Residue frames as qw, qx, qy, qz and C-alpha x, y, z in Angstrom:
[[0.684, -0.470, -0.548, -0.102, 4.96, 17.93, -15.20],
 [0.036, 0.512, -0.456, 0.727, 5.15, 19.52, -11.76],
 [0.572, -0.362, 0.382, -0.629, 4.30, 18.68, -8.18],
 [0.614, -0.137, 0.748, -0.212, 2.88, 15.27, -7.43],
 [0.783, 0.503, -0.002, -0.365, 1.78, 14.67, -11.03],
 [0.401, 0.624, -0.668, -0.057, 5.26, 13.41, -11.89],
 [0.142, -0.268, 0.906, -0.296, 4.82, 10.65, -9.28],
 [0.634, 0.260, 0.567, -0.457, 1.46, 9.41, -10.54],
 [0.167, 0.230, -0.770, -0.571, 1.19, 7.09, -13.53],
 [0.678, 0.076, 0.302, -0.666, -2.51, 6.19, -13.88],
 [0.807, 0.330, -0.348, -0.344, -1.92, 3.48, -16.51],
 [0.255, 0.394, -0.855, 0.220, 0.44, 1.37, -14.37],
 [0.779, -0.352, -0.416, -0.309, -1.34, -1.66, -12.85],
 [0.552, -0.672, 0.414, -0.270, -0.78, -2.71, -9.23],
 [0.152, 0.502, -0.851, -0.009, 1.85, -5.37, -8.57],
 [0.410, -0.130, -0.901, -0.058, -0.69, -7.83, -7.16],
 [0.532, -0.630, -0.425, -0.373, -3.23, -8.41, -4.39],
 [0.725, -0.648, -0.151, 0.175, -0.79, -8.26, -1.47],
 [0.211, -0.897, 0.355, 0.158, 2.41, -6.72, -0.15],
 [0.711, 0.566, -0.418, 0.013, 5.23, -7.74, -2.47],
 [0.175, 0.533, -0.735, 0.382, 7.84, -8.23, 0.26],
 [0.586, -0.214, 0.582, -0.521, 5.47, -9.90, 2.75],
 [0.921, 0.270, -0.020, -0.281, 4.42, -12.36, 0.05],
 [0.607, 0.552, -0.549, 0.158, 8.07, -13.17, -0.63],
 [0.056, 0.423, -0.746, 0.511, 8.92, -13.65, 3.04],
 [0.450, -0.319, -0.833, -0.046, 5.70, -15.36, 4.13],
 [0.068, -0.147, -0.499, 0.851, 4.71, -12.49, 6.42],
 [0.007, -0.700, -0.709, -0.087, 1.35, -10.74, 6.84],
 [0.132, 0.209, 0.025, 0.969, 0.04, -7.17, 6.86],
 [0.123, 0.481, 0.598, -0.629, -2.62, -4.96, 8.38],
 [0.460, 0.790, 0.246, -0.323, -3.46, -2.61, 5.49],
 [0.687, 0.156, 0.427, 0.567, -2.08, -2.17, 1.99],
 [0.080, 0.831, -0.048, -0.548, -0.77, 0.86, 0.11],
 [0.755, 0.464, 0.359, 0.291, -0.07, 1.31, -3.60],
 [0.326, -0.419, 0.258, 0.807, 2.80, 3.26, -5.14],
 [0.490, 0.750, 0.293, -0.334, 1.21, 5.56, -7.71],
 [0.149, 0.745, -0.510, -0.402, 4.36, 5.59, -9.82],
 [0.203, 0.367, -0.882, -0.214, 5.25, 1.91, -10.29],
 [0.770, -0.164, -0.382, -0.484, 2.26, 0.04, -8.82],
 [0.364, 0.167, -0.827, 0.395, 4.23, -1.59, -5.98],
 [0.664, -0.581, -0.259, -0.393, 1.90, -2.86, -3.25],
 [0.360, 0.261, -0.674, 0.590, 3.35, -2.56, 0.23],
 [0.465, -0.583, -0.651, 0.142, 2.08, -2.89, 3.78],
 [0.122, -0.888, -0.105, -0.431, 1.17, 0.22, 5.79],
 [0.157, 0.555, -0.537, 0.616, 3.05, 1.83, 8.65],
 [0.659, -0.381, 0.355, -0.543, 0.79, 0.09, 11.17],
 [0.967, 0.124, -0.214, -0.054, 1.94, -3.29, 9.81],
 [0.816, -0.470, 0.165, 0.295, 4.97, -5.12, 11.21],
 [0.722, 0.011, 0.337, 0.604, 7.19, -4.49, 8.20],
 [0.077, 0.835, 0.077, -0.540, 6.16, -1.03, 6.88],
 [0.609, 0.069, 0.570, 0.548, 7.09, -2.00, 3.32],
 [0.312, 0.845, 0.373, 0.224, 5.17, 0.85, 1.62],
 [0.176, -0.970, 0.137, 0.100, 7.25, 3.50, 3.39],
 [0.625, -0.411, 0.525, 0.406, 10.44, 1.50, 2.86],
 [0.591, 0.460, 0.528, 0.400, 9.63, 1.43, -0.87],
 [0.119, 0.978, 0.145, 0.094, 9.20, 5.21, -0.90],
 [0.376, -0.836, 0.338, 0.214, 12.57, 5.76, 0.78],
 [0.673, -0.163, 0.605, 0.392, 14.34, 3.23, -1.46],
 [0.495, 0.450, 0.591, 0.451, 12.92, 4.52, -4.75],
 [0.074, -0.200, 0.018, 0.977, 12.00, 8.17, -4.25],
 [0.216, -0.420, -0.685, -0.556, 8.47, 7.42, -5.48],
 [0.029, 0.064, -0.509, 0.858, 6.88, 9.83, -3.01],
 [0.567, -0.043, 0.029, -0.822, 3.13, 9.30, -3.59],
 [0.026, -0.089, -0.995, 0.034, 1.02, 6.37, -2.44],
 [0.564, -0.211, -0.139, -0.787, -2.68, 5.66, -2.26],
 [0.621, -0.163, 0.643, -0.418, -4.79, 3.28, -0.25],
 [0.375, 0.162, -0.829, -0.383, -5.22, -0.23, -1.63],
 [0.162, 0.189, 0.857, -0.451, -8.12, -1.01, 0.67],
 [0.007, 0.525, 0.755, 0.393, -11.69, -1.48, -0.60],
 [0.152, -0.864, -0.456, -0.150, -13.80, 1.70, -0.42],
 [0.412, -0.724, 0.013, 0.552, -10.84, 3.90, 0.54],
 [0.559, 0.655, 0.223, 0.456, -9.95, 6.61, -1.98],
 [0.239, -0.955, 0.108, 0.137, -7.07, 8.81, -0.82],
 [0.728, 0.482, -0.195, 0.446, -3.56, 9.72, -1.88],
 [0.569, -0.783, 0.031, 0.250, -0.59, 10.65, 0.36],
 [0.520, 0.742, -0.236, 0.350, 2.44, 12.72, -0.57],
 [0.804, -0.354, -0.231, 0.419, 5.40, 11.81, 1.64],
 [0.456, 0.279, -0.040, 0.844, 7.33, 14.96, 0.66],
 [0.171, -0.446, 0.012, -0.879, 4.67, 17.36, 1.93],
 [0.056, -0.154, -0.885, 0.435, 2.97, 14.94, 4.36],
 [0.441, 0.215, 0.137, -0.861, -0.42, 15.79, 2.90],
 [0.414, 0.323, 0.851, 0.002, -3.43, 13.81, 1.82],
 [0.270, 0.396, -0.216, -0.851, -5.11, 14.75, -1.45],
 [0.781, 0.405, 0.394, -0.268, -7.57, 13.57, -4.09],
 [0.186, -0.429, 0.693, 0.549, -5.94, 11.98, -7.10],
 [0.543, 0.285, -0.461, -0.641, -6.87, 10.52, -10.47],
 [0.942, -0.009, 0.205, -0.266, -8.43, 7.15, -11.11],
 [0.148, -0.569, 0.784, 0.199, -5.67, 4.58, -11.41],
 [0.514, 0.195, -0.765, -0.336, -5.47, 1.35, -13.40],
 [0.846, -0.295, 0.081, -0.437, -7.73, -1.35, -11.96],
 [0.464, -0.655, -0.595, -0.049, -7.93, -3.10, -9.62],
 [0.052, -0.750, 0.127, -0.647, -8.23, -0.30, -7.10],
 [0.538, -0.559, 0.473, -0.418, -7.96, -2.50, -4.00],
 [0.040, -0.205, 0.977, -0.036, -7.09, -5.95, -2.84],
 [0.405, -0.282, -0.765, -0.414, -9.90, -8.49, -3.30],
 [0.525, -0.483, 0.108, -0.693, -12.81, -7.98, -0.91],
 [0.935, -0.199, -0.272, -0.107, -12.49, -11.64, 0.06],
 [0.593, 0.278, -0.487, 0.578, -8.98, -10.99, 1.41],
 [0.547, -0.706, -0.420, 0.163, -9.04, -10.55, 5.18],
 [0.148, 0.704, -0.255, 0.646, -7.78, -7.52, 7.10],
 [0.090, -0.701, 0.626, 0.329, -5.29, -8.23, 8.48],
 [0.928, 0.324, 0.101, -0.156, -4.25, -10.72, 5.87],
 [0.627, -0.046, -0.597, -0.499, -3.75, -13.06, 4.34],
 [0.760, -0.452, 0.057, -0.463, -5.85, -14.96, 6.86],
 [0.972, -0.051, -0.209, 0.097, -3.75, -18.14, 6.87],
 [0.626, 0.283, -0.333, 0.646, -0.61, -16.22, 7.90],
 [0.223, -0.675, 0.140, -0.689, -2.05, -13.88, 10.54],
 [0.336, 0.029, -0.830, 0.444, -1.04, -14.99, 14.04],
 [0.383, -0.655, -0.647, -0.079, -3.74, -15.24, 16.70],
 [0.423, -0.677, -0.257, 0.544, -1.96, -12.58, 18.77],
 [0.454, 0.489, 0.283, 0.689, -1.67, -10.09, 15.88],
 [0.173, -0.913, -0.179, -0.324, -3.10, -7.20, 17.91],
 [0.672, -0.686, 0.105, 0.259, -0.47, -7.63, 20.60],
 [0.719, 0.036, 0.302, 0.625, 2.26, -7.82, 17.97],
 [0.258, 0.618, 0.286, 0.685, 1.12, -4.52, 16.48],
 [0.199, -0.085, -0.436, 0.874, 0.71, -2.90, 19.88],
 [0.317, -0.382, -0.408, -0.766, -3.00, -2.44, 19.30]]
């Protein structure tokens, strides 16, 4: 196995519907990303906690993909390139009923200010 293929395990399911660390701490996220190696779901770099990137740096699992409905893209941190990847184990996104940002009950009313948006 060479290149990014070694970092993509299509049969591994996602860890759940939300960011693992934000769920544990009671925080919230803007968008979600999925580790293509272990299935870890983390929040994106535009979120307060940037858990997806922190996961990459902590584990060396260098490829992620979007975990947003209707978004199909992969990102290789090592080469900083976007690419098309294989179909991964379902589900392919968080539930459509889940708000963005989310989860709704934990998103502060001033979320845009907090994110500098």
